[in-house]
Backbone atoms as SQL, in Angstrom:
CREATE TABLE atoms (id INTEGER PRIMARY KEY, chain TEXT, resi INTEGER, resn TEXT, atom TEXT, x REAL, y REAL, z REAL);
INSERT INTO atoms VALUES
  (1, 'A', 1, 'UNK', 'N', 0.903, -1.075, -0.059),
  (2, 'A', 1, 'UNK', 'CA', -0.139, -0.073, 0.076),
  (3, 'A', 1, 'UNK', 'C', 0.907, 1.168, -0.017),
  (4, 'A', 2, 'UNK', 'N', 0.628, 2.188, -0.897),
  (5, 'A', 2, 'UNK', 'CA', 1.360, 3.446, -0.893),
  (6, 'A', 2, 'UNK', 'C', 0.781, 4.471, 0.046),
  (7, 'A', 3, 'UNK', 'N', 1.878, 4.866, 0.969),
  (8, 'A', 3, 'UNK', 'CA', 1.525, 5.865, 2.217),
  (9, 'A', 3, 'UNK', 'C', 1.147, 7.301, 1.270),
  (10, 'A', 4, 'UNK', 'N', 0.145, 7.836, 2.170),
  (11, 'A', 4, 'UNK', 'CA', -0.412, 9.056, 1.586),
  (12, 'A', 4, 'UNK', 'C', -0.019, 9.957, 2.356),
  (13, 'A', 5, 'UNK', 'N', 0.030, 11.147, 1.797),
  (14, 'A', 5, 'UNK', 'CA', 0.322, 12.587, 2.539),
  (15, 'A', 5, 'UNK', 'C', -0.973, 13.539, 2.476),
  (16, 'A', 6, 'UNK', 'N', -1.422, 13.894, 3.427),
  (17, 'A', 6, 'UNK', 'CA', -2.746, 14.770, 3.496),
  (18, 'A', 6, 'UNK', 'C', -2.293, 16.053, 3.800),
  (19, 'A', 7, 'UNK', 'N', -2.560, 17.110, 2.831),
  (20, 'A', 7, 'UNK', 'CA', -2.283, 18.559, 3.198),
  (21, 'A', 7, 'UNK', 'C', -3.549, 19.329, 2.639),
  (22, 'A', 8, 'UNK', 'N', -4.135, 20.235, 3.762),
  (23, 'A', 8, 'UNK', 'CA', -5.538, 20.858, 3.568),
  (24, 'A', 8, 'UNK', 'C', -4.884, 22.349, 2.996),
  (25, 'A', 9, 'UNK', 'N', -5.063, 22.606, 1.640),
  (26, 'A', 9, 'UNK', 'CA', -4.580, 23.777, 1.165),
  (27, 'A', 9, 'UNK', 'C', -5.631, 24.742, 1.071),
  (28, 'A', 10, 'UNK', 'N', -6.670, 24.709, 1.807),
  (29, 'A', 10, 'UNK', 'CA', -7.683, 25.736, 1.715),
  (30, 'A', 10, 'UNK', 'C', -7.075, 26.849, 2.220),
  (31, 'A', 11, 'UNK', 'N', -6.393, 27.217, 3.090),
  (32, 'A', 11, 'UNK', 'CA', -5.436, 28.121, 3.690),
  (33, 'A', 11, 'UNK', 'C', -4.212, 28.049, 3.113),
  (34, 'A', 12, 'UNK', 'N', -4.102, 28.155, 1.748),
  (35, 'A', 12, 'UNK', 'CA', -2.731, 28.125, 1.069),
  (36, 'A', 12, 'UNK', 'C', -2.049, 29.538, 1.061),
  (37, 'A', 13, 'UNK', 'N', -0.868, 29.686, 0.579),
  (38, 'A', 13, 'UNK', 'CA', -0.142, 30.738, 0.240),
  (39, 'A', 13, 'UNK', 'C', -0.796, 31.655, -0.523),
  (40, 'A', 14, 'UNK', 'N', -1.673, 31.216, -1.411),
  (41, 'A', 14, 'UNK', 'CA', -2.102, 31.981, -2.316),
  (42, 'A', 14, 'UNK', 'C', -3.166, 33.009, -1.693),
  (43, 'A', 15, 'UNK', 'N', -3.646, 32.537, -0.585),
  (44, 'A', 15, 'UNK', 'CA', -4.600, 33.358, 0.050),
  (45, 'A', 15, 'UNK', 'C', -3.870, 34.490, 0.878),
  (46, 'A', 16, 'UNK', 'N', -2.692, 34.380, 0.869),
  (47, 'A', 16, 'UNK', 'CA', -1.993, 35.426, 1.588),
  (48, 'A', 16, 'UNK', 'C', -1.165, 36.385, 0.745),
  (49, 'A', 17, 'UNK', 'N', -1.527, 36.165, -0.583),
  (50, 'A', 17, 'UNK', 'CA', -0.974, 37.265, -1.497),
  (51, 'A', 17, 'UNK', 'C', 0.487, 37.095, -1.341),
  (52, 'A', 18, 'UNK', 'N', 1.293, 35.936, -1.512),
  (53, 'A', 18, 'UNK', 'CA', 2.747, 35.580, -1.596),
  (54, 'A', 18, 'UNK', 'C', 3.137, 35.749, -2.905),
  (55, 'A', 19, 'UNK', 'N', 4.290, 36.294, -3.246),
  (56, 'A', 19, 'UNK', 'CA', 4.751, 36.306, -4.607),
  (57, 'A', 19, 'UNK', 'C', 4.983, 34.963, -5.140),
  (58, 'A', 20, 'UNK', 'N', 4.702, 34.715, -6.410),
  (59, 'A', 20, 'UNK', 'CA', 4.920, 33.312, -7.006),
  (60, 'A', 20, 'UNK', 'C', 4.077, 32.287, -6.179),
  (61, 'A', 21, 'UNK', 'N', 2.835, 32.416, -5.492),
  (62, 'A', 21, 'UNK', 'CA', 2.321, 31.739, -4.530),
  (63, 'A', 21, 'UNK', 'C', 2.051, 30.047, -5.344),
  (64, 'A', 22, 'UNK', 'N', 1.816, 29.865, -6.790),
  (65, 'A', 22, 'UNK', 'CA', 1.413, 28.720, -7.217),
  (66, 'A', 22, 'UNK', 'C', 2.721, 27.845, -7.369),
  (67, 'A', 23, 'UNK', 'N', 3.665, 28.771, -7.743),
  (68, 'A', 23, 'UNK', 'CA', 5.087, 27.873, -7.629),
  (69, 'A', 23, 'UNK', 'C', 5.626, 27.547, -6.290),
  (70, 'A', 24, 'UNK', 'N', 5.386, 28.224, -5.465),
  (71, 'A', 24, 'UNK', 'CA', 5.904, 28.046, -3.922),
  (72, 'A', 24, 'UNK', 'C', 5.090, 26.677, -3.508),
  (73, 'A', 25, 'UNK', 'N', 3.754, 26.604, -3.702),
  (74, 'A', 25, 'UNK', 'CA', 2.958, 25.500, -3.494),
  (75, 'A', 25, 'UNK', 'C', 3.184, 24.484, -4.022),
  (76, 'A', 26, 'UNK', 'N', 3.517, 24.299, -5.300),
  (77, 'A', 26, 'UNK', 'CA', 4.223, 23.168, -6.102),
  (78, 'A', 26, 'UNK', 'C', 5.273, 22.813, -5.279),
  (79, 'A', 27, 'UNK', 'N', 6.474, 23.696, -5.016),
  (80, 'A', 27, 'UNK', 'CA', 7.664, 23.440, -4.501),
  (81, 'A', 27, 'UNK', 'C', 7.443, 22.538, -3.101),
  (82, 'A', 28, 'UNK', 'N', 6.612, 23.108, -2.551),
  (83, 'A', 28, 'UNK', 'CA', 6.283, 22.565, -0.922),
  (84, 'A', 28, 'UNK', 'C', 5.554, 21.140, -1.098),
  (85, 'A', 29, 'UNK', 'N', 4.740, 21.128, -1.994),
  (86, 'A', 29, 'UNK', 'CA', 3.936, 19.620, -2.220),
  (87, 'A', 29, 'UNK', 'C', 5.098, 18.770, -2.690),
  (88, 'A', 30, 'UNK', 'N', 5.877, 19.097, -3.548),
  (89, 'A', 30, 'UNK', 'CA', 7.027, 18.120, -3.956),
  (90, 'A', 30, 'UNK', 'C', 7.930, 17.947, -2.852),
  (91, 'A', 31, 'UNK', 'N', 8.338, 18.770, -1.907),
  (92, 'A', 31, 'UNK', 'CA', 9.177, 18.541, -1.019),
  (93, 'A', 31, 'UNK', 'C', 8.478, 17.468, 0.030),
  (94, 'A', 32, 'UNK', 'N', 7.131, 17.723, 0.137),
  (95, 'A', 32, 'UNK', 'CA', 6.372, 16.990, 1.358),
  (96, 'A', 32, 'UNK', 'C', 6.156, 15.357, 0.769),
  (97, 'A', 33, 'UNK', 'N', 6.064, 15.260, -0.622),
  (98, 'A', 33, 'UNK', 'CA', 6.003, 13.941, -1.362),
  (99, 'A', 33, 'UNK', 'C', 7.159, 13.129, -0.820),
  (100, 'A', 34, 'UNK', 'N', 8.215, 13.606, -0.229),
  (101, 'A', 34, 'UNK', 'CA', 9.018, 12.499, 0.234),
  (102, 'A', 34, 'UNK', 'C', 8.749, 11.592, 1.754),
  (103, 'A', 35, 'UNK', 'N', 7.560, 12.430, 2.269),
  (104, 'A', 35, 'UNK', 'CA', 7.008, 11.735, 3.439),
  (105, 'A', 35, 'UNK', 'C', 6.334, 10.310, 2.801),
  (106, 'A', 36, 'UNK', 'N', 5.985, 10.224, 1.726),
  (107, 'A', 36, 'UNK', 'CA', 5.524, 9.039, 1.181),
  (108, 'A', 36, 'UNK', 'C', 6.229, 7.888, 1.205),
  (109, 'A', 37, 'UNK', 'N', 7.642, 8.024, 1.275),
  (110, 'A', 37, 'UNK', 'CA', 8.643, 6.898, 1.284),
  (111, 'A', 37, 'UNK', 'C', 9.521, 6.985, 2.509),
  (112, 'A', 38, 'UNK', 'N', 9.513, 8.070, 3.129),
  (113, 'A', 38, 'UNK', 'CA', 10.227, 8.248, 4.508),
  (114, 'A', 38, 'UNK', 'C', 9.475, 9.307, 5.629),
  (115, 'A', 39, 'UNK', 'N', 8.565, 8.601, 6.083),
  (116, 'A', 39, 'UNK', 'CA', 7.719, 9.570, 6.934),
  (117, 'A', 39, 'UNK', 'C', 8.531, 10.101, 8.421),
  (118, 'A', 40, 'UNK', 'N', 9.537, 9.394, 8.465),
  (119, 'A', 40, 'UNK', 'CA', 10.359, 9.790, 9.740),
  (120, 'A', 40, 'UNK', 'C', 11.601, 10.711, 9.550),
  (121, 'A', 41, 'UNK', 'N', 11.613, 11.274, 8.204),
  (122, 'A', 41, 'UNK', 'CA', 12.610, 12.051, 7.798),
  (123, 'A', 41, 'UNK', 'C', 12.619, 13.591, 8.645),
  (124, 'A', 42, 'UNK', 'N', 11.490, 13.927, 9.048),
  (125, 'A', 42, 'UNK', 'CA', 11.648, 15.221, 9.766),
  (126, 'A', 42, 'UNK', 'C', 12.183, 15.174, 11.371),
  (127, 'A', 43, 'UNK', 'N', 12.507, 16.444, 11.625),
  (128, 'A', 43, 'UNK', 'CA', 13.057, 16.256, 13.136),
  (129, 'A', 43, 'UNK', 'C', 11.895, 16.059, 14.010),
  (130, 'A', 44, 'UNK', 'N', 12.233, 15.510, 15.072),
  (131, 'A', 44, 'UNK', 'CA', 11.176, 15.336, 16.122),
  (132, 'A', 44, 'UNK', 'C', 10.780, 16.594, 16.746),
  (133, 'A', 45, 'UNK', 'N', 9.454, 16.656, 16.915),
  (134, 'A', 45, 'UNK', 'CA', 8.861, 18.004, 17.831),
  (135, 'A', 45, 'UNK', 'C', 8.067, 17.055, 19.028),
  (136, 'A', 46, 'UNK', 'N', 7.065, 17.797, 19.385),
  (137, 'A', 46, 'UNK', 'CA', 6.383, 17.618, 20.442),
  (138, 'A', 46, 'UNK', 'C', 5.255, 16.670, 20.351),
  (139, 'A', 47, 'UNK', 'N', 4.733, 15.972, 21.344),
  (140, 'A', 47, 'UNK', 'CA', 3.890, 15.046, 21.297),
  (141, 'A', 47, 'UNK', 'C', 3.743, 14.003, 19.988),
  (142, 'A', 48, 'UNK', 'N', 4.667, 13.515, 19.722),
  (143, 'A', 48, 'UNK', 'CA', 4.758, 12.666, 18.477),
  (144, 'A', 48, 'UNK', 'C', 4.897, 13.184, 17.090),
  (145, 'A', 49, 'UNK', 'N', 4.566, 14.672, 17.192),
  (146, 'A', 49, 'UNK', 'CA', 4.703, 15.284, 15.682),
  (147, 'A', 49, 'UNK', 'C', 6.099, 15.396, 15.411),
  (148, 'A', 50, 'UNK', 'N', 6.299, 15.817, 14.049),
  (149, 'A', 50, 'UNK', 'CA', 7.644, 16.151, 13.253),
  (150, 'A', 50, 'UNK', 'C', 7.632, 17.188, 12.608),
  (151, 'A', 51, 'UNK', 'N', 8.713, 17.873, 12.283),
  (152, 'A', 51, 'UNK', 'CA', 8.911, 18.982, 11.410),
  (153, 'A', 51, 'UNK', 'C', 9.764, 18.703, 10.264),
  (154, 'A', 52, 'UNK', 'N', 9.227, 19.133, 9.269),
  (155, 'A', 52, 'UNK', 'CA', 9.979, 19.021, 8.046),
  (156, 'A', 52, 'UNK', 'C', 10.310, 20.402, 7.367),
  (157, 'A', 53, 'UNK', 'N', 11.553, 20.688, 7.253),
  (158, 'A', 53, 'UNK', 'CA', 11.972, 22.062, 6.624),
  (159, 'A', 53, 'UNK', 'C', 12.115, 21.840, 5.133),
  (160, 'A', 54, 'UNK', 'N', 11.482, 22.785, 4.251),
  (161, 'A', 54, 'UNK', 'CA', 11.495, 22.810, 2.958),
  (162, 'A', 54, 'UNK', 'C', 11.935, 24.020, 2.347),
  (163, 'A', 55, 'UNK', 'N', 12.305, 24.026, 0.987),
  (164, 'A', 55, 'UNK', 'CA', 12.872, 25.409, 0.556),
  (165, 'A', 55, 'UNK', 'C', 14.185, 25.741, 1.120),
  (166, 'A', 56, 'UNK', 'N', 14.506, 26.953, 0.727),
  (167, 'A', 56, 'UNK', 'CA', 15.792, 27.592, 1.222),
  (168, 'A', 56, 'UNK', 'C', 15.765, 29.017, 1.232),
  (169, 'A', 57, 'UNK', 'N', 16.354, 29.455, 2.181),
  (170, 'A', 57, 'UNK', 'CA', 16.692, 30.985, 2.174),
  (171, 'A', 57, 'UNK', 'C', 15.337, 31.496, 2.723),
  (172, 'A', 58, 'UNK', 'N', 15.037, 32.691, 1.856),
  (173, 'A', 58, 'UNK', 'CA', 13.775, 33.220, 2.203),
  (174, 'A', 58, 'UNK', 'C', 12.409, 32.543, 1.799),
  (175, 'A', 59, 'UNK', 'N', 12.799, 31.262, 0.957),
  (176, 'A', 59, 'UNK', 'CA', 11.543, 30.596, 0.536),
  (177, 'A', 59, 'UNK', 'C', 11.467, 29.509, 1.269),
  (178, 'A', 60, 'UNK', 'N', 12.120, 29.315, 2.740),
  (179, 'A', 60, 'UNK', 'CA', 12.025, 28.043, 3.436),
  (180, 'A', 60, 'UNK', 'C', 10.500, 27.961, 4.307),
  (181, 'A', 61, 'UNK', 'N', 10.044, 26.714, 4.358),
  (182, 'A', 61, 'UNK', 'CA', 8.914, 26.513, 5.225),
  (183, 'A', 61, 'UNK', 'C', 9.226, 25.503, 6.140),
  (184, 'A', 62, 'UNK', 'N', 8.460, 25.394, 7.260),
  (185, 'A', 62, 'UNK', 'CA', 8.497, 24.393, 8.139),
  (186, 'A', 62, 'UNK', 'C', 7.019, 23.625, 8.219),
  (187, 'A', 63, 'UNK', 'N', 6.905, 22.290, 7.799),
  (188, 'A', 63, 'UNK', 'CA', 5.654, 21.596, 8.003),
  (189, 'A', 63, 'UNK', 'C', 5.673, 20.890, 9.098),
  (190, 'A', 64, 'UNK', 'N', 4.693, 21.202, 10.098),
  (191, 'A', 64, 'UNK', 'CA', 4.425, 20.224, 11.093),
  (192, 'A', 64, 'UNK', 'C', 3.411, 18.967, 10.921),
  (193, 'A', 65, 'UNK', 'N', 3.954, 17.839, 11.200),
  (194, 'A', 65, 'UNK', 'CA', 2.987, 16.753, 10.693),
  (195, 'A', 65, 'UNK', 'C', 3.110, 15.633, 11.582),
  (196, 'A', 66, 'UNK', 'N', 2.025, 14.710, 11.265),
  (197, 'A', 66, 'UNK', 'CA', 2.246, 13.578, 12.370),
  (198, 'A', 66, 'UNK', 'C', 1.885, 12.337, 11.423),
  (199, 'A', 67, 'UNK', 'N', 2.846, 11.494, 11.655),
  (200, 'A', 67, 'UNK', 'CA', 2.649, 10.180, 10.917),
  (201, 'A', 67, 'UNK', 'C', 1.941, 9.298, 11.603),
  (202, 'A', 68, 'UNK', 'N', 0.733, 8.765, 11.117),
  (203, 'A', 68, 'UNK', 'CA', -0.194, 7.653, 11.776),
  (204, 'A', 68, 'UNK', 'C', 0.144, 6.451, 10.993),
  (205, 'A', 69, 'UNK', 'N', 0.965, 5.497, 11.702),
  (206, 'A', 69, 'UNK', 'CA', 1.050, 4.237, 11.118),
  (207, 'A', 69, 'UNK', 'C', -0.115, 3.307, 11.031),
  (208, 'A', 70, 'UNK', 'N', -1.044, 3.433, 11.704),
  (209, 'A', 70, 'UNK', 'CA', -2.391, 2.657, 11.804),
  (210, 'A', 70, 'UNK', 'C', -3.039, 2.818, 10.229),
  (211, 'A', 71, 'UNK', 'N', -2.775, 3.834, 9.783),
  (212, 'A', 71, 'UNK', 'CA', -3.610, 4.085, 8.458),
  (213, 'A', 71, 'UNK', 'C', -2.654, 4.383, 7.577),
  (214, 'A', 72, 'UNK', 'N', -1.633, 4.346, 7.714),
  (215, 'A', 72, 'UNK', 'CA', -0.280, 4.629, 6.756),
  (216, 'A', 72, 'UNK', 'C', -0.335, 5.893, 6.122),
  (217, 'A', 73, 'UNK', 'N', -0.415, 6.945, 6.819),
  (218, 'A', 73, 'UNK', 'CA', -0.623, 8.444, 6.196),
  (219, 'A', 73, 'UNK', 'C', 0.169, 9.288, 7.259),
  (220, 'A', 74, 'UNK', 'N', 0.537, 10.276, 6.441),
  (221, 'A', 74, 'UNK', 'CA', 1.098, 11.454, 7.036),
  (222, 'A', 74, 'UNK', 'C', 0.236, 12.515, 7.080),
  (223, 'A', 75, 'UNK', 'N', -0.103, 13.234, 8.028),
  (224, 'A', 75, 'UNK', 'CA', -0.994, 14.472, 8.072),
  (225, 'A', 75, 'UNK', 'C', -0.099, 15.633, 8.309),
  (226, 'A', 76, 'UNK', 'N', -0.238, 16.751, 7.456),
  (227, 'A', 76, 'UNK', 'CA', 0.556, 18.100, 7.629),
  (228, 'A', 76, 'UNK', 'C', -0.667, 18.907, 8.638),
  (229, 'A', 77, 'UNK', 'N', -0.158, 19.292, 9.688),
  (230, 'A', 77, 'UNK', 'CA', -0.997, 19.839, 10.633),
  (231, 'A', 77, 'UNK', 'C', -0.966, 21.491, 10.517),
  (232, 'A', 78, 'UNK', 'N', 0.349, 21.829, 10.188),
  (233, 'A', 78, 'UNK', 'CA', 0.565, 23.137, 10.157),
  (234, 'A', 78, 'UNK', 'C', 1.713, 23.451, 9.011),
  (235, 'A', 79, 'UNK', 'N', 1.602, 24.761, 8.382),
  (236, 'A', 79, 'UNK', 'CA', 2.736, 25.068, 7.544),
  (237, 'A', 79, 'UNK', 'C', 2.927, 26.495, 7.760),
  (238, 'A', 80, 'UNK', 'N', 4.195, 26.813, 8.128),
  (239, 'A', 80, 'UNK', 'CA', 4.456, 28.471, 8.251),
  (240, 'A', 80, 'UNK', 'C', 5.983, 28.673, 7.616),
  (241, 'A', 81, 'UNK', 'N', 6.192, 29.836, 7.291),
  (242, 'A', 81, 'UNK', 'CA', 7.601, 30.259, 6.820),
  (243, 'A', 81, 'UNK', 'C', 8.590, 30.014, 8.004),
  (244, 'A', 82, 'UNK', 'N', 9.613, 29.654, 7.570),
  (245, 'A', 82, 'UNK', 'CA', 10.709, 29.409, 8.672),
  (246, 'A', 82, 'UNK', 'C', 11.158, 30.662, 9.299),
  (247, 'A', 83, 'UNK', 'N', 10.950, 31.661, 8.526),
  (248, 'A', 83, 'UNK', 'CA', 11.586, 33.080, 9.005),
  (249, 'A', 83, 'UNK', 'C', 10.285, 33.671, 10.188),
  (250, 'A', 84, 'UNK', 'N', 9.220, 33.490, 9.841),
  (251, 'A', 84, 'UNK', 'CA', 7.937, 33.739, 10.690),
  (252, 'A', 84, 'UNK', 'C', 8.165, 32.990, 11.947),
  (253, 'A', 85, 'UNK', 'N', 8.288, 31.670, 11.761),
  (254, 'A', 85, 'UNK', 'CA', 8.510, 30.705, 13.037),
  (255, 'A', 85, 'UNK', 'C', 9.491, 31.100, 13.907),
  (256, 'A', 86, 'UNK', 'N', 10.650, 31.436, 13.038),
  (257, 'A', 86, 'UNK', 'CA', 11.895, 31.837, 13.918),
  (258, 'A', 86, 'UNK', 'C', 11.642, 33.174, 14.568),
  (259, 'A', 87, 'UNK', 'N', 10.878, 34.189, 14.064),
  (260, 'A', 87, 'UNK', 'CA', 10.598, 35.285, 14.559),
  (261, 'A', 87, 'UNK', 'C', 9.670, 35.150, 16.016),
  (262, 'A', 88, 'UNK', 'N', 8.834, 34.051, 15.933),
  (263, 'A', 88, 'UNK', 'CA', 7.828, 33.951, 16.992),
  (264, 'A', 88, 'UNK', 'C', 8.650, 33.209, 18.179),
  (265, 'A', 89, 'UNK', 'N', 9.797, 32.659, 17.974),
  (266, 'A', 89, 'UNK', 'CA', 10.274, 32.012, 19.203),
  (267, 'A', 89, 'UNK', 'C', 10.957, 32.934, 19.833);
């Protein structure tokens, strides 16, 4: 069975008027596809969650996700720019 990755794009970058939003969304989804074959690649976070850093420099994002082995699926719970998240810490 092929592992699936779920990402709710209803509140996507396009809704925030990010420059080249469609391109960035494609890049992020391509990066998240690595979770299909290696769901443990992200760095450990809290409560069994993990963080996957995608992109580079000012175009880098952090995806908070949870891998649910029982249903063979990785759920992306949150996505934010690394700069924004770094400023919040």
